[in-house]
C-alpha atoms as an extended CHARMM CRD file, in Angstrom:
* protein
*
       293  EXT
         1         1  MET       CA            -66.0770000000       -7.9170000000       26.2460000000  PROA      1               0.0000000000
         2         2  SER       CA            -66.1760000000       -5.1020000000       28.7950000000  PROA      2               0.0000000000
         3         3  ARG       CA            -64.3850000000       -1.8870000000       27.9850000000  PROA      3               0.0000000000
         4         4  LEU       CA            -60.8900000000       -1.5540000000       29.3760000000  PROA      4               0.0000000000
         5         5  SER       CA            -60.4150000000        1.0010000000       32.0770000000  PROA      5               0.0000000000
         6         6  PRO       CA            -57.6930000000        3.6420000000       31.7450000000  PROA      6               0.0000000000
         7         7  ASN       CA            -55.7620000000        1.9340000000       34.5380000000  PROA      7               0.0000000000
         8         8  ALA       CA            -55.9130000000       -1.4070000000       32.7020000000  PROA      8               0.0000000000
         9         9  ILE       CA            -54.6840000000        0.2030000000       29.4780000000  PROA      9               0.0000000000
        10        10  LEU       CA            -51.8570000000        1.9470000000       31.3300000000  PROA      10              0.0000000000
        11        11  LEU       CA            -50.9370000000       -1.3030000000       33.0530000000  PROA      11              0.0000000000
        12        12  GLY       CA            -50.9790000000       -3.1570000000       29.7510000000  PROA      12              0.0000000000
        13        13  LEU       CA            -48.7560000000       -0.6130000000       28.0240000000  PROA      13              0.0000000000
        14        14  LEU       CA            -46.3440000000       -0.6800000000       30.9400000000  PROA      14              0.0000000000
        15        15  ALA       CA            -46.2130000000       -4.4790000000       30.8510000000  PROA      15              0.0000000000
        16        16  TYR       CA            -45.6590000000       -4.3510000000       27.0880000000  PROA      16              0.0000000000
        17        17  ALA       CA            -42.8080000000       -1.8520000000       27.4640000000  PROA      17              0.0000000000
        18        18  VAL       CA            -41.1410000000       -3.9810000000       30.1540000000  PROA      18              0.0000000000
        19        19  LEU       CA            -41.4660000000       -7.1640000000       28.0910000000  PROA      19              0.0000000000
        20        20  LEU       CA            -40.1460000000       -5.4250000000       24.9940000000  PROA      20              0.0000000000
        21        21  ALA       CA            -37.1160000000       -4.1450000000       26.9160000000  PROA      21              0.0000000000
        22        22  VAL       CA            -36.4300000000       -7.6320000000       28.2720000000  PROA      22              0.0000000000
        23        23  ILE       CA            -36.7050000000       -9.1210000000       24.7750000000  PROA      23              0.0000000000
        24        24  VAL       CA            -34.2560000000       -6.5860000000       23.3590000000  PROA      24              0.0000000000
        25        25  VAL       CA            -31.7180000000       -7.5020000000       26.0540000000  PROA      25              0.0000000000
        26        26  TRP       CA            -32.2170000000      -11.2380000000       25.8790000000  PROA      26              0.0000000000
        27        27  ARG       CA            -32.6430000000      -11.8150000000       22.1580000000  PROA      27              0.0000000000
        28        28  GLN       CA            -28.8990000000      -11.7580000000       21.5750000000  PROA      28              0.0000000000
        29        29  GLN       CA            -28.5070000000      -14.8600000000       23.7620000000  PROA      29              0.0000000000
        30        30  ARG       CA            -31.4550000000      -17.2930000000       23.8370000000  PROA      30              0.0000000000
        31        31  PRO       CA            -34.4060000000      -15.2770000000       22.5170000000  PROA      31              0.0000000000
        32        32  PHE       CA            -36.5240000000      -18.1250000000       21.2430000000  PROA      32              0.0000000000
        33        33  ARG       CA            -36.5110000000      -20.0510000000       24.5400000000  PROA      33              0.0000000000
        34        34  PHE       CA            -37.2130000000      -16.8970000000       26.5230000000  PROA      34              0.0000000000
        35        35  VAL       CA            -40.1570000000      -15.9490000000       24.2780000000  PROA      35              0.0000000000
        36        36  LEU       CA            -41.6770000000      -19.4280000000       24.6050000000  PROA      36              0.0000000000
        37        37  TRP       CA            -41.6200000000      -19.2170000000       28.3990000000  PROA      37              0.0000000000
        38        38  ALA       CA            -43.0650000000      -15.6980000000       28.3340000000  PROA      38              0.0000000000
        39        39  ILE       CA            -45.9570000000      -16.7100000000       26.0760000000  PROA      39              0.0000000000
        40        40  LEU       CA            -46.5780000000      -19.8710000000       28.1160000000  PROA      40              0.0000000000
        41        41  GLY       CA            -46.7950000000      -17.8410000000       31.3070000000  PROA      41              0.0000000000
        42        42  LEU       CA            -49.3050000000      -15.4370000000       29.7680000000  PROA      42              0.0000000000
        43        43  CYS       CA            -51.4170000000      -18.3110000000       28.4660000000  PROA      43              0.0000000000
        44        44  ILE       CA            -51.5640000000      -19.9390000000       31.9180000000  PROA      44              0.0000000000
        45        45  ALA       CA            -52.5930000000      -16.6170000000       33.4190000000  PROA      45              0.0000000000
        46        46  GLY       CA            -55.3310000000      -16.3330000000       30.8050000000  PROA      46              0.0000000000
        47        47  ILE       CA            -56.6860000000      -19.8000000000       31.5900000000  PROA      47              0.0000000000
        48        48  PHE       CA            -56.8870000000      -19.3940000000       35.3750000000  PROA      48              0.0000000000
        49        49  TRP       CA            -57.7590000000      -15.7520000000       35.6320000000  PROA      49              0.0000000000
        50        50  PRO       CA            -60.4300000000      -14.9090000000       33.0340000000  PROA      50              0.0000000000
        51        51  TYR       CA            -60.7640000000      -11.3360000000       34.2070000000  PROA      51              0.0000000000
        52        52  ILE       CA            -57.0620000000      -10.7190000000       33.9140000000  PROA      52              0.0000000000
        53        53  ALA       CA            -57.0780000000      -12.4900000000       30.5740000000  PROA      53              0.0000000000
        54        54  ARG       CA            -59.7790000000      -10.1620000000       29.2340000000  PROA      54              0.0000000000
        55        55  GLN       CA            -57.7300000000       -7.1570000000       30.2440000000  PROA      55              0.0000000000
        56        56  LEU       CA            -54.5270000000       -8.6450000000       28.8150000000  PROA      56              0.0000000000
        57        57  ILE       CA            -55.8520000000       -9.8630000000       25.4600000000  PROA      57              0.0000000000
        58        58  PRO       CA            -54.8340000000       -6.6750000000       23.5840000000  PROA      58              0.0000000000
        59        59  VAL       CA            -51.4570000000       -6.7100000000       25.3180000000  PROA      59              0.0000000000
        60        60  VAL       CA            -50.9390000000      -10.3930000000       24.5190000000  PROA      60              0.0000000000
        61        61  VAL       CA            -51.7580000000       -9.8000000000       20.8500000000  PROA      61              0.0000000000
        62        62  LEU       CA            -49.4360000000       -6.8070000000       20.6240000000  PROA      62              0.0000000000
        63        63  PHE       CA            -46.7230000000       -8.6190000000       22.5110000000  PROA      63              0.0000000000
        64        64  GLY       CA            -47.1010000000      -11.6740000000       20.2530000000  PROA      64              0.0000000000
        65        65  LEU       CA            -46.7130000000       -9.5730000000       17.1250000000  PROA      65              0.0000000000
        66        66  THR       CA            -43.5960000000       -7.9090000000       18.4900000000  PROA      66              0.0000000000
        67        67  VAL       CA            -42.0670000000      -11.2280000000       19.4880000000  PROA      67              0.0000000000
        68        68  SER       CA            -42.8390000000      -12.6500000000       16.0580000000  PROA      68              0.0000000000
        69        69  LEU       CA            -41.0990000000       -9.7450000000       14.3680000000  PROA      69              0.0000000000
        70        70  LEU       CA            -38.0360000000       -9.9210000000       16.6080000000  PROA      70              0.0000000000
        71        71  VAL       CA            -37.6490000000      -13.6850000000       16.4000000000  PROA      71              0.0000000000
        72        72  GLY       CA            -38.4620000000      -13.6740000000       12.6910000000  PROA      72              0.0000000000
        73        73  GLN       CA            -35.8090000000      -11.0700000000       12.0070000000  PROA      73              0.0000000000
        74        74  LYS       CA            -33.1590000000      -13.0300000000       13.8810000000  PROA      74              0.0000000000
        75        75  TRP       CA            -34.2000000000      -16.2590000000       12.1700000000  PROA      75              0.0000000000
        76        76  LEU       CA            -34.0930000000      -14.6020000000        8.7540000000  PROA      76              0.0000000000
        77        77  ARG       CA            -30.6020000000      -13.2290000000        9.4030000000  PROA      77              0.0000000000
        78        78  SER       CA            -29.4310000000      -16.7640000000       10.2330000000  PROA      78              0.0000000000
        79        79  THR       CA            -30.8850000000      -18.3890000000        7.1080000000  PROA      79              0.0000000000
        80        80  VAL       CA            -28.7530000000      -19.3760000000        4.1580000000  PROA      80              0.0000000000
        81        81  VAL       CA            -30.6450000000      -17.1010000000        1.7720000000  PROA      81              0.0000000000
        82        82  TRP       CA            -30.2630000000      -13.9940000000        3.9230000000  PROA      82              0.0000000000
        83        83  THR       CA            -26.6200000000      -14.7220000000        4.7110000000  PROA      83              0.0000000000
        84        84  LYS       CA            -25.8530000000      -15.2250000000        1.0220000000  PROA      84              0.0000000000
        85        85  PHE       CA            -27.6290000000      -11.9820000000        0.1160000000  PROA      85              0.0000000000
        86        86  TRP       CA            -25.8370000000      -10.0170000000        2.8210000000  PROA      86              0.0000000000
        87        87  ILE       CA            -22.3790000000      -11.3400000000        1.9130000000  PROA      87              0.0000000000
        88        88  ILE       CA            -22.9060000000      -10.5290000000       -1.7710000000  PROA      88              0.0000000000
        89        89  ARG       CA            -24.1270000000       -7.0460000000       -0.8760000000  PROA      89              0.0000000000
        90        90  LYS       CA            -21.0740000000       -6.3560000000        1.2900000000  PROA      90              0.0000000000
        91        91  THR       CA            -18.8000000000       -7.7150000000       -1.4330000000  PROA      91              0.0000000000
        92        92  GLY       CA            -20.3360000000       -5.3850000000       -4.0090000000  PROA      92              0.0000000000
        93        93  VAL       CA            -19.9230000000       -2.3590000000       -1.7660000000  PROA      93              0.0000000000
        94        94  LEU       CA            -16.2980000000       -3.2550000000       -1.0560000000  PROA      94              0.0000000000
        95        95  VAL       CA            -15.4980000000       -3.8090000000       -4.7480000000  PROA      95              0.0000000000
        96        96  ASP       CA            -17.0230000000       -0.4510000000       -5.7090000000  PROA      96              0.0000000000
        97        97  LYS       CA            -14.9720000000        1.2450000000       -2.9970000000  PROA      97              0.0000000000
        98        98  ASN       CA            -11.7180000000       -0.2230000000       -4.3510000000  PROA      98              0.0000000000
        99        99  ILE       CA            -12.6260000000       -0.3970000000       -8.0360000000  PROA      99              0.0000000000
       100       100  ASP       CA             -9.7030000000        1.6830000000       -9.3530000000  PROA      100             0.0000000000
       101       101  VAL       CA             -7.1200000000       -0.5280000000       -7.6440000000  PROA      101             0.0000000000
       102       102  LEU       CA             -8.8840000000       -3.7120000000       -8.7660000000  PROA      102             0.0000000000
       103       103  ILE       CA             -9.0660000000       -2.5370000000      -12.3890000000  PROA      103             0.0000000000
       104       104  ARG       CA             -5.3290000000       -1.8410000000      -12.3370000000  PROA      104             0.0000000000
       105       105  LYS       CA             -4.5470000000       -5.2080000000      -10.7430000000  PROA      105             0.0000000000
       106       106  ARG       CA             -6.6920000000       -7.0190000000      -13.2930000000  PROA      106             0.0000000000
       107       107  GLY       CA             -4.8100000000       -5.3540000000      -16.1220000000  PROA      107             0.0000000000
       108       108  GLN       CA             -1.4780000000       -6.3420000000      -14.5950000000  PROA      108             0.0000000000
       109       109  LEU       CA             -2.2530000000       -9.9570000000      -13.7010000000  PROA      109             0.0000000000
       110       110  ARG       CA             -4.1340000000      -11.2050000000      -16.7890000000  PROA      110             0.0000000000
       111       111  TRP       CA             -2.5310000000      -11.8870000000      -20.1450000000  PROA      111             0.0000000000
       112       112  TYR       CA             -3.0920000000      -13.8610000000      -23.3470000000  PROA      112             0.0000000000
       113       113  ASP       CA             -0.8990000000      -16.8550000000      -24.0800000000  PROA      113             0.0000000000
       114       114  GLU       CA              0.4030000000      -17.8480000000      -27.4900000000  PROA      114             0.0000000000
       115       115  TYR       CA             -2.8450000000      -19.6890000000      -28.1950000000  PROA      115             0.0000000000
       116       116  GLY       CA             -4.9030000000      -16.5700000000      -27.5580000000  PROA      116             0.0000000000
       117       117  LYS       CA             -6.3080000000      -17.8910000000      -24.2730000000  PROA      117             0.0000000000
       118       118  VAL       CA             -6.5820000000      -15.7220000000      -21.1900000000  PROA      118             0.0000000000
       119       119  GLN       CA             -4.2360000000      -16.6590000000      -18.3770000000  PROA      119             0.0000000000
       120       120  ASP       CA             -5.7580000000      -15.2870000000      -15.1860000000  PROA      120             0.0000000000
       121       121  GLY       CA             -4.4660000000      -17.5780000000      -12.4470000000  PROA      121             0.0000000000
       122       122  ARG       CA             -2.5850000000      -14.7300000000      -10.7500000000  PROA      122             0.0000000000
       123       123  TRP       CA             -5.6550000000      -12.5060000000      -10.9670000000  PROA      123             0.0000000000
       124       124  GLN       CA             -7.8230000000      -15.1760000000       -9.3260000000  PROA      124             0.0000000000
       125       125  LYS       CA             -5.3030000000      -15.4130000000       -6.4830000000  PROA      125             0.0000000000
       126       126  GLU       CA             -5.4690000000      -11.6320000000       -6.1150000000  PROA      126             0.0000000000
       127       127  ILE       CA             -9.2700000000      -11.8020000000       -5.8330000000  PROA      127             0.0000000000
       128       128  SER       CA             -8.9860000000      -14.4530000000       -3.1040000000  PROA      128             0.0000000000
       129       129  LYS       CA             -6.4750000000      -12.2740000000       -1.2630000000  PROA      129             0.0000000000
       130       130  PHE       CA             -8.8040000000       -9.2700000000       -1.6050000000  PROA      130             0.0000000000
       131       131  VAL       CA            -11.6940000000      -11.2540000000       -0.0870000000  PROA      131             0.0000000000
       132       132  ARG       CA             -9.5780000000      -12.6560000000        2.7640000000  PROA      132             0.0000000000
       133       133  GLU       CA             -7.9560000000       -9.3870000000        3.7880000000  PROA      133             0.0000000000
       134       134  ASN       CA            -10.7700000000       -6.9110000000        3.1240000000  PROA      134             0.0000000000
       135       135  LEU       CA            -14.1320000000       -8.6930000000        3.2060000000  PROA      135             0.0000000000
       136       136  ILE       CA            -13.8300000000      -11.2510000000        6.0070000000  PROA      136             0.0000000000
       137       137  PRO       CA            -13.0800000000       -8.6790000000        8.7590000000  PROA      137             0.0000000000
       138       138  THR       CA            -16.4080000000       -6.9630000000        7.9410000000  PROA      138             0.0000000000
       139       139  LEU       CA            -18.5330000000      -10.1260000000        8.2200000000  PROA      139             0.0000000000
       140       140  GLY       CA            -20.5730000000      -11.2930000000       11.1900000000  PROA      140             0.0000000000
       141       141  THR       CA            -20.2340000000      -14.7010000000       12.8300000000  PROA      141             0.0000000000
       142       142  ASN       CA            -22.9280000000      -16.4270000000       10.7450000000  PROA      142             0.0000000000
       143       143  GLU       CA            -21.5660000000      -14.8600000000        7.5570000000  PROA      143             0.0000000000
       144       144  GLN       CA            -18.0230000000      -16.0540000000        8.2680000000  PROA      144             0.0000000000
       145       145  ARG       CA            -19.3140000000      -19.5960000000        8.8480000000  PROA      145             0.0000000000
       146       146  ALA       CA            -21.1030000000      -19.5160000000        5.4870000000  PROA      146             0.0000000000
       147       147  LEU       CA            -18.1900000000      -17.9200000000        3.6170000000  PROA      147             0.0000000000
       148       148  SER       CA            -16.5690000000      -21.1690000000        2.4390000000  PROA      148             0.0000000000
       149       149  ARG       CA            -19.8860000000      -22.2760000000        0.9630000000  PROA      149             0.0000000000
       150       150  HSD       CA            -20.2600000000      -19.0510000000       -1.0120000000  PROA      150             0.0000000000
       151       151  MET       CA            -16.6020000000      -18.3970000000       -1.8780000000  PROA      151             0.0000000000
       152       152  PRO       CA            -16.8370000000      -19.4980000000       -5.5570000000  PROA      152             0.0000000000
       153       153  LEU       CA            -19.8240000000      -17.1860000000       -6.0080000000  PROA      153             0.0000000000
       154       154  LEU       CA            -18.0000000000      -14.2680000000       -4.3580000000  PROA      154             0.0000000000
       155       155  LEU       CA            -14.9860000000      -14.6910000000       -6.6320000000  PROA      155             0.0000000000
       156       156  LYS       CA            -17.3300000000      -14.5970000000       -9.5970000000  PROA      156             0.0000000000
       157       157  VAL       CA            -19.0810000000      -11.4990000000       -8.2310000000  PROA      157             0.0000000000
       158       158  VAL       CA            -15.7600000000       -9.6560000000       -7.8890000000  PROA      158             0.0000000000
       159       159  GLU       CA            -14.6090000000      -10.6950000000      -11.3670000000  PROA      159             0.0000000000
       160       160  ASN       CA            -17.9050000000       -9.6910000000      -13.0120000000  PROA      160             0.0000000000
       161       161  ARG       CA            -18.0410000000       -6.2680000000      -11.3410000000  PROA      161             0.0000000000
       162       162  VAL       CA            -14.4070000000       -5.4710000000      -12.1240000000  PROA      162             0.0000000000
       163       163  SER       CA            -14.8050000000       -6.7610000000      -15.6920000000  PROA      163             0.0000000000
       164       164  ARG       CA            -17.8500000000       -4.5210000000      -16.2640000000  PROA      164             0.0000000000
       165       165  ALA       CA            -16.0340000000       -1.5420000000      -14.7760000000  PROA      165             0.0000000000
       166       166  THR       CA            -13.0190000000       -2.2340000000      -17.0040000000  PROA      166             0.0000000000
       167       167  LYS       CA            -15.1970000000       -2.1640000000      -20.1310000000  PROA      167             0.0000000000
       168       168  ILE       CA            -16.7870000000        1.1070000000      -19.0430000000  PROA      168             0.0000000000
       169       169  SER       CA            -13.4570000000        2.6260000000      -18.0880000000  PROA      169             0.0000000000
       170       170  PRO       CA            -10.7160000000        0.5090000000      -19.7140000000  PROA      170             0.0000000000
       171       171  THR       CA             -7.2500000000        0.3970000000      -18.2090000000  PROA      171             0.0000000000
       172       172  PRO       CA             -4.8150000000        1.7450000000      -19.0070000000  PROA      172             0.0000000000
       173       173  ARG       CA             -6.7400000000        4.7800000000      -20.3280000000  PROA      173             0.0000000000
       174       174  GLU       CA             -3.6600000000        6.6020000000      -21.5970000000  PROA      174             0.0000000000
       175       175  PHE       CA              0.0690000000        6.5660000000      -21.1190000000  PROA      175             0.0000000000
       176       176  SER       CA              1.4680000000        8.0090000000      -17.9040000000  PROA      176             0.0000000000
       177       177  ASN       CA              5.0400000000        8.3130000000      -16.6910000000  PROA      177             0.0000000000
       178       178  SER       CA              3.7970000000        7.1350000000      -13.3050000000  PROA      178             0.0000000000
       179       179  MET       CA              3.0590000000        3.6780000000      -14.7370000000  PROA      179             0.0000000000
       180       180  THR       CA              4.9050000000        0.6710000000      -13.4010000000  PROA      180             0.0000000000
       181       181  PRO       CA              6.8560000000       -1.4920000000      -15.8830000000  PROA      181             0.0000000000
       182       182  ILE       CA              4.1070000000       -4.1350000000      -15.7400000000  PROA      182             0.0000000000
       183       183  GLU       CA              1.4670000000       -1.5100000000      -16.4790000000  PROA      183             0.0000000000
       184       184  PHE       CA              3.5520000000       -0.2360000000      -19.3800000000  PROA      184             0.0000000000
       185       185  GLU       CA              3.7110000000       -3.7270000000      -20.8670000000  PROA      185             0.0000000000
       186       186  ALA       CA             -0.0680000000       -4.0760000000      -20.5270000000  PROA      186             0.0000000000
       187       187  TYR       CA             -0.5050000000       -0.6500000000      -22.1130000000  PROA      187             0.0000000000
       188       188  CYS       CA              1.6450000000       -1.5820000000      -25.1180000000  PROA      188             0.0000000000
       189       189  ALA       CA             -0.2230000000       -4.8540000000      -25.6050000000  PROA      189             0.0000000000
       190       190  GLU       CA             -3.5420000000       -2.9970000000      -25.5550000000  PROA      190             0.0000000000
       191       191  GLN       CA             -2.2930000000       -0.5630000000      -28.1900000000  PROA      191             0.0000000000
       192       192  LEU       CA             -1.3860000000       -3.4610000000      -30.4550000000  PROA      192             0.0000000000
       193       193  ARG       CA             -4.7340000000       -5.2010000000      -29.9480000000  PROA      193             0.0000000000
       194       194  ALA       CA             -6.4940000000       -1.9690000000      -30.8620000000  PROA      194             0.0000000000
       195       195  CYS       CA             -4.6880000000       -2.1300000000      -34.2320000000  PROA      195             0.0000000000
       196       196  GLY       CA             -5.7510000000       -5.6960000000      -34.9650000000  PROA      196             0.0000000000
       197       197  TRP       CA             -2.7820000000       -7.5770000000      -33.5270000000  PROA      197             0.0000000000
       198       198  THR       CA             -3.2060000000      -10.6250000000      -31.3210000000  PROA      198             0.0000000000
       199       199  ALA       CA             -0.9270000000       -9.6180000000      -28.4750000000  PROA      199             0.0000000000
       200       200  TYR       CA             -0.2190000000      -11.1030000000      -25.0680000000  PROA      200             0.0000000000
       201       201  VAL       CA              2.1310000000      -10.2190000000      -22.2330000000  PROA      201             0.0000000000
       202       202  THR       CA              4.5160000000      -13.0360000000      -21.3630000000  PROA      202             0.0000000000
       203       203  ASN       CA              5.1280000000      -14.5050000000      -17.9460000000  PROA      203             0.0000000000
       204       204  GLY       CA              7.9130000000      -12.2930000000      -16.5830000000  PROA      204             0.0000000000
       205       205  SER       CA              9.8900000000      -15.0880000000      -14.8670000000  PROA      205             0.0000000000
       206       206  HSD       CA             10.5090000000      -17.0360000000      -18.1090000000  PROA      206             0.0000000000
       207       207  ASP       CA             10.2400000000      -14.4140000000      -20.8590000000  PROA      207             0.0000000000
       208       208  GLN       CA             13.8330000000      -14.7200000000      -22.2000000000  PROA      208             0.0000000000
       209       209  GLY       CA             13.8880000000      -10.9670000000      -22.8190000000  PROA      209             0.0000000000
       210       210  VAL       CA             10.4660000000      -10.9170000000      -24.4960000000  PROA      210             0.0000000000
       211       211  ASP       CA              7.6990000000       -8.9070000000      -22.8370000000  PROA      211             0.0000000000
       212       212  ILE       CA              5.0370000000       -9.1310000000      -25.5700000000  PROA      212             0.0000000000
       213       213  VAL       CA              4.3790000000      -11.5650000000      -28.3920000000  PROA      213             0.0000000000
       214       214  ALA       CA              2.1840000000      -10.1700000000      -31.1870000000  PROA      214             0.0000000000
       215       215  GLU       CA              0.8100000000      -11.8850000000      -34.2760000000  PROA      215             0.0000000000
       216       216  LYS       CA             -1.0410000000      -10.6300000000      -37.3300000000  PROA      216             0.0000000000
       217       217  ASP       CA             -1.5770000000      -12.1170000000      -40.7890000000  PROA      217             0.0000000000
       218       218  GLY       CA              0.7950000000      -14.9710000000      -40.0410000000  PROA      218             0.0000000000
       219       219  LYS       CA              3.6220000000      -12.7240000000      -38.8610000000  PROA      219             0.0000000000
       220       220  ARG       CA              5.0710000000      -13.1280000000      -35.3780000000  PROA      220             0.0000000000
       221       221  VAL       CA              6.7140000000      -10.1700000000      -33.6210000000  PROA      221             0.0000000000
       222       222  VAL       CA              8.3980000000      -10.0670000000      -30.2200000000  PROA      222             0.0000000000
       223       223  LEU       CA              8.6960000000       -6.8430000000      -28.2330000000  PROA      223             0.0000000000
       224       224  GLN       CA             10.6590000000       -5.7330000000      -25.2160000000  PROA      224             0.0000000000
       225       225  CYS       CA              9.1520000000       -2.8000000000      -23.3020000000  PROA      225             0.0000000000
       226       226  LYS       CA             11.4370000000       -0.3740000000      -21.4950000000  PROA      226             0.0000000000
       227       227  LEU       CA              9.9100000000        2.2300000000      -19.1950000000  PROA      227             0.0000000000
       228       228  TYR       CA             12.9560000000        4.3860000000      -18.5100000000  PROA      228             0.0000000000
       229       229  SER       CA             13.8080000000        7.9070000000      -17.4270000000  PROA      229             0.0000000000
       230       230  SER       CA             17.0340000000        7.8370000000      -19.4870000000  PROA      230             0.0000000000
       231       231  PRO       CA             17.9510000000        6.5850000000      -22.9830000000  PROA      231             0.0000000000
       232       232  VAL       CA             17.7730000000        2.8250000000      -23.5390000000  PROA      232             0.0000000000
       233       233  GLY       CA             21.1420000000        1.1270000000      -24.1060000000  PROA      233             0.0000000000
       234       234  ASN       CA             22.1860000000       -1.7360000000      -26.3430000000  PROA      234             0.0000000000
       235       235  GLY       CA             21.5000000000       -4.3220000000      -23.6240000000  PROA      235             0.0000000000
       236       236  ALA       CA             17.8030000000       -4.2280000000      -24.5450000000  PROA      236             0.0000000000
       237       237  VAL       CA             18.6910000000       -4.8370000000      -28.2020000000  PROA      237             0.0000000000
       238       238  GLN       CA             20.8460000000       -7.8330000000      -27.3240000000  PROA      238             0.0000000000
       239       239  GLU       CA             18.0710000000       -9.3140000000      -25.1710000000  PROA      239             0.0000000000
       240       240  ILE       CA             15.3580000000       -8.9780000000      -27.8110000000  PROA      240             0.0000000000
       241       241  VAL       CA             17.6160000000      -10.5410000000      -30.4610000000  PROA      241             0.0000000000
       242       242  ALA       CA             17.9620000000      -13.6040000000      -28.2260000000  PROA      242             0.0000000000
       243       243  GLY       CA             14.2300000000      -13.5060000000      -27.5390000000  PROA      243             0.0000000000
       244       244  LYS       CA             13.4590000000      -13.4680000000      -31.2540000000  PROA      244             0.0000000000
       245       245  LEU       CA             15.4720000000      -16.6520000000      -31.7560000000  PROA      245             0.0000000000
       246       246  HSD       CA             13.8880000000      -18.2680000000      -28.7240000000  PROA      246             0.0000000000
       247       247  GLU       CA             10.3350000000      -17.4710000000      -29.8810000000  PROA      247             0.0000000000
       248       248  ASN       CA             11.1040000000      -18.2250000000      -33.5340000000  PROA      248             0.0000000000
       249       249  ALA       CA              9.6790000000      -14.8060000000      -34.4170000000  PROA      249             0.0000000000
       250       250  ASP       CA              9.8430000000      -12.9050000000      -37.6900000000  PROA      250             0.0000000000
       251       251  SER       CA             10.6480000000       -9.5050000000      -36.1760000000  PROA      251             0.0000000000
       252       252  ALA       CA             12.0750000000       -8.0180000000      -32.9900000000  PROA      252             0.0000000000
       253       253  VAL       CA             11.0900000000       -4.6520000000      -31.5170000000  PROA      253             0.0000000000
       254       254  VAL       CA             12.1360000000       -2.5640000000      -28.5430000000  PROA      254             0.0000000000
       255       255  VAL       CA              9.6050000000        0.0250000000      -27.4040000000  PROA      255             0.0000000000
       256       256  THR       CA             10.1710000000        2.7230000000      -24.8180000000  PROA      256             0.0000000000
       257       257  ASN       CA              8.8240000000        5.9760000000      -23.4570000000  PROA      257             0.0000000000
       258       258  THR       CA             12.1780000000        7.7040000000      -23.9420000000  PROA      258             0.0000000000
       259       259  SER       CA             14.9910000000        7.5650000000      -26.5510000000  PROA      259             0.0000000000
       260       260  TYR       CA             17.9070000000        5.2600000000      -27.4210000000  PROA      260             0.0000000000
       261       261  THR       CA             21.6550000000        5.6160000000      -27.0810000000  PROA      261             0.0000000000
       262       262  PRO       CA             23.8140000000        5.8150000000      -30.2310000000  PROA      262             0.0000000000
       263       263  SER       CA             25.2740000000        2.3760000000      -29.4980000000  PROA      263             0.0000000000
       264       264  ALA       CA             21.7730000000        0.8940000000      -29.1980000000  PROA      264             0.0000000000
       265       265  ARG       CA             20.7960000000        2.3870000000      -32.5660000000  PROA      265             0.0000000000
       266       266  GLN       CA             23.9970000000        1.0690000000      -34.1600000000  PROA      266             0.0000000000
       267       267  LEU       CA             23.4420000000       -2.4520000000      -32.8450000000  PROA      267             0.0000000000
       268       268  ALA       CA             19.7610000000       -2.3530000000      -33.8320000000  PROA      268             0.0000000000
       269       269  ASN       CA             20.7200000000       -1.4100000000      -37.3780000000  PROA      269             0.0000000000
       270       270  THR       CA             23.1280000000       -4.3510000000      -37.5570000000  PROA      270             0.0000000000
       271       271  THR       CA             20.7110000000       -6.8990000000      -36.0570000000  PROA      271             0.0000000000
       272       272  ARG       CA             17.5960000000       -5.4950000000      -37.8150000000  PROA      272             0.0000000000
       273       273  VAL       CA             15.8140000000       -4.6990000000      -34.5660000000  PROA      273             0.0000000000
       274       274  LEU       CA             13.1390000000       -2.0190000000      -34.7680000000  PROA      274             0.0000000000
       275       275  LEU       CA             13.4240000000        0.7120000000      -32.1310000000  PROA      275             0.0000000000
       276       276  LEU       CA             10.1520000000        2.4960000000      -31.3770000000  PROA      276             0.0000000000
       277       277  HSD       CA              8.5900000000        5.0700000000      -29.1180000000  PROA      277             0.0000000000
       278       278  HSD       CA              5.2980000000        3.8410000000      -27.6600000000  PROA      278             0.0000000000
       279       279  ASP       CA              3.4270000000        6.4620000000      -29.7180000000  PROA      279             0.0000000000
       280       280  GLN       CA              4.4920000000        4.5520000000      -32.8510000000  PROA      280             0.0000000000
       281       281  LEU       CA              2.8910000000        1.2360000000      -31.8880000000  PROA      281             0.0000000000
       282       282  GLY       CA             -0.2130000000        2.0320000000      -33.9120000000  PROA      282             0.0000000000
       283       283  LYS       CA              1.9860000000        2.0870000000      -37.0550000000  PROA      283             0.0000000000
       284       284  LEU       CA              3.9670000000       -1.0540000000      -36.2230000000  PROA      284             0.0000000000
       285       285  GLU       CA              2.8620000000       -2.9760000000      -39.3000000000  PROA      285             0.0000000000
       286       286  SER       CA              3.9880000000       -0.2510000000      -41.6960000000  PROA      286             0.0000000000
       287       287  LEU       CA              7.2390000000        0.3510000000      -39.8160000000  PROA      287             0.0000000000
       288       288  LEU       CA              8.4410000000       -3.2470000000      -40.0280000000  PROA      288             0.0000000000
       289       289  PRO       CA             11.0970000000       -3.8670000000      -42.6680000000  PROA      289             0.0000000000
       290       290  ALA       CA              9.4940000000       -4.8580000000      -45.9850000000  PROA      290             0.0000000000
       291       291  THR       CA             11.0090000000       -8.3360000000      -45.8650000000  PROA      291             0.0000000000
       292       292  GLN       CA              9.4740000000       -8.9080000000      -42.4390000000  PROA      292             0.0000000000
       293       293  ARG       CA              5.8870000000       -7.8020000000      -43.2070000000  PROA      293             0.0000000000
């Protein structure tokens, strides 16, 4: 092959630059068809004009490599494997960004039923809502099309990441007056579990005055949790007495972050309801009346 002249090299580089610019513009629409026609035209030129072909061989090779990379990248981004990888990656980034909120929501929306099984239906709905409202707007067209196919996997990814983060940094970490009532109930249940009780937060719409049911060594205790800024009145005592009968429990307890009114203490003494501050939950077993242990 004869050596290329400087003019031929300059011409080749110019042609390559023009073709590359055209590819960049066109590849968002019909890149594959355009590339096929471009390569076909160069091949025809090479067949009928050997001299031109000799000068264009390096350009054709370079152009072919570039086209392969561009088309290959677009093809890869449209494949199931790439789309799945990209969606999972975006999900992970989004979960990490909102991890504190998700940990709190998980603590609020999961509880243990009377059989010791986790009830997380509300938490699963929250994950779906999180994906719909926060993830989908960040996805491309191909990713949105593939979302329904990968939704079960995404829900599992969110749950696993939040679960791992909860174990590393359990919630609630410590009591805070800024807690919501639901968070306070979850906090009290966690304190009991840490002391060996099997404790679960009840479903608020049908709790009959009982917020937590706890069991240990065959004893069943019902608790009502009151997160107040003022002393708790005797209404809470009346409710937990009814809840004790409803749950067929051995003991009834009211727990709060504040104090109790004199009338509440009087009624609790009559009905044998234990009134506690949340700091006393760790000693619940020893504080129960002897006949109820």
